[in-house]
Every structure is written in structure tokens, then in C-alpha cells.
N, C-alpha and C positions, 0 to 999 in steps of 0.2 A: 711417353706413353702412346705416339701414335703404333706404334709397332706390337702394343700389348693390343693396342683395339683391335686391328686390322688380324690377330689372328684369334683371339677370344674372341669376336663378334663374326669369322669368316668372310671378311670384306673382299671384295674383290677389285683389285689391285694391284699393281707395280711395287713388291718391298722396296727392291733396292729406289726408285724413288724416292720411297717417299722417305725412306730412312736420309738422303741427300738429302733434300729438300728441309724436311727436319731440324740438318747440322745447317743447314745453311741461310736459312730465314733468318734471324737475330744475327747474324755477324757484323751488318752495316754496326749496329747499335754498339758493338765493341770499341765504334767511332766515333761515333756521332752522340751516343747515351739513350736509355728508355728515353721517350716522348711517352708519359705518364695519361693512359686513355683518359683521365676524368677533366685534366685540360681541355682535351679537346672536346668531351662535350661540353664542359662550361663556356667556352669561344676563349679562353686564355690561351690558344696553341690553335693553329690551321692544320688541318689534316696534308693539306697542300705543304705546307713547311716543312711539315713531318716527310712526308716522300720525299721531297725536294732533299732535306739536310740526308737521310738514306740514303738516297741515290746517289748523291754525292760520294761519303763514304764506301759506296759498294763502286764504282768506280775507282775509288782509288787502292780498293782493295785486288780490284779488276786486276790495277795496271800495273801492282807492286810485284807479282812471279810471272812466270811463263806462261805468255798467253794463253796456251791451249786448258789451262788448270784456272785460270781467270774468268775467263768465257763461258767457261761450262759453269765454273759459282756465281757468275752474274748471269747465268738466263737462266739455272733453279729458282736465283732467287728473287727474276719477273717471272718467271714460274708463279710462283707464293702470291705473288704483289700480286699480282692480272687474276689470280687464283682460275687459274687458262686450262687446267685439267683436274680430273677425280682430283690425284695425287695432291695436288696443291689444297683442291680445296678441304680435304680429311685433315691435313698440318693444319688447315687455316684453324676449321673449325674445332681441332683438338686444339690448337691452340688460345683459344680462345675456353675452351671447357680447365684448359688447367688452372688458367686463371682466379678461372673462379672457382676450383676445386680448393686451392689454395685460399682466396677469401674467407672459402668458411672454416678450413683449417686454424686458419692464423688467428681468429676473434676476432670483437671487433670494437678492441683498442685500435686498428687501423682501421675503420668503416666509417670514415668520415657524411658519407653520402652512402644510405645504405637504398636509397631507390636507382641505383646505375648498377650495381652487381646483379641482382635478378633475372634483366632479358637481358647481361654482356652479350651473353655464346648464340642470344636466340636465331640474329639473321644467319649467322656464319653455318650452325648447325641447318638452321632450313637450305642453305646450297649445299646439305652433304646429310640428306637423312634419317642415315644406318645409326647417327649418334644418336638422335632424340629418345634412345631409353638410357644414356648414359644421363646426357641432361635432366633425362624423369628425376634418375636414381638423388641425382645431384641436389637439384631443385627441393626434392623433399628433405635432405639432409640440412639445404641450406633455409626450408623451410623450419625448421624443427631450432633451427639455430638462431633464427631470429626473433621464435618465441622465447626461446631461452633468454637473450637479447631483451627483449621488450620490444621490437620495433616490429613495425607492423606488418602485415603481407598481404598485402595488396590481391585485388581480384588479378589486374592484369601482368600479375606475373610470371602466374598457369599452373 
């Protein structure tokens, strides 16, 4: 999705780096598992714990192959984690947008905390404002779904 949005919105970023970060950013979860953001929001898992296990997984991945490739993958992952470049902030925001869109598409049977979803991508998109129109369109769709699902749409959702 990152690549498509870069092309469609004519966003000025290094497309190769965007694709590299997009491919690498979830790699440690192949070893550590994906920690549900809802668990973090509810205080059942700390974000520090999530970061610690993903970093340990990425360290393992880094050391499992040729040094140069491992270090490059680790550096890209760290760039994403720290949101230290425009490319990393873009991928981070798109990752949040994709999650929100996925929840819109999958329906309300999986939506146990409807108050969690509408603002899930807001912070990441604020760090990459070129994506605000995309977030607005997703929220329009979500607002319609909330009406259909009989969930209240609060003013704070935007």
C-alpha cells in the first residue's frame, strides 16, 4: 500500500527505501509474534516489553546471515522503529491506515473495543500529513460502518 500511495499522491520520498522499510518492519514478528495493540492500550502488555522482544528477535535475525545483509535489515528496522526519516514515518502511518482499513472491511464481529479503532492511525498520520486525506476517507467509511453496526460515532473520532 505504501508504494501505491506514494505513486497516487506523488509523495516526495525515496521509493526504494520505502519499499525496503515496508518489507522489513514486521520481520521480527516472525519470531516474536505480533503483539496486539489493544493489549498495550489496555495495559496488559507494556510497549517496552513489545519493543524488547522485537529487538531481541531482530538481533537474532541480524546475526543469522551474512553480516552486511543482517546489519542493513537491522538498520532499516531501527529506522522504522525510531521513525527517523520521512520514509519510515510514511511506512509507519500506512501500517496504521492498513490496520484501520482492515477492521473496516472485516466487520464488527471482531470489534470488541469500538472506541479504539477510529483514532488508531491519527498520531502516525499527524507525523506524515500528506496522508490526512486518506485517513479522512477511511474514517468516512468507518463512520458509515459504525452507523450500520449501531456503534456510536463520537465527536472526538473526527
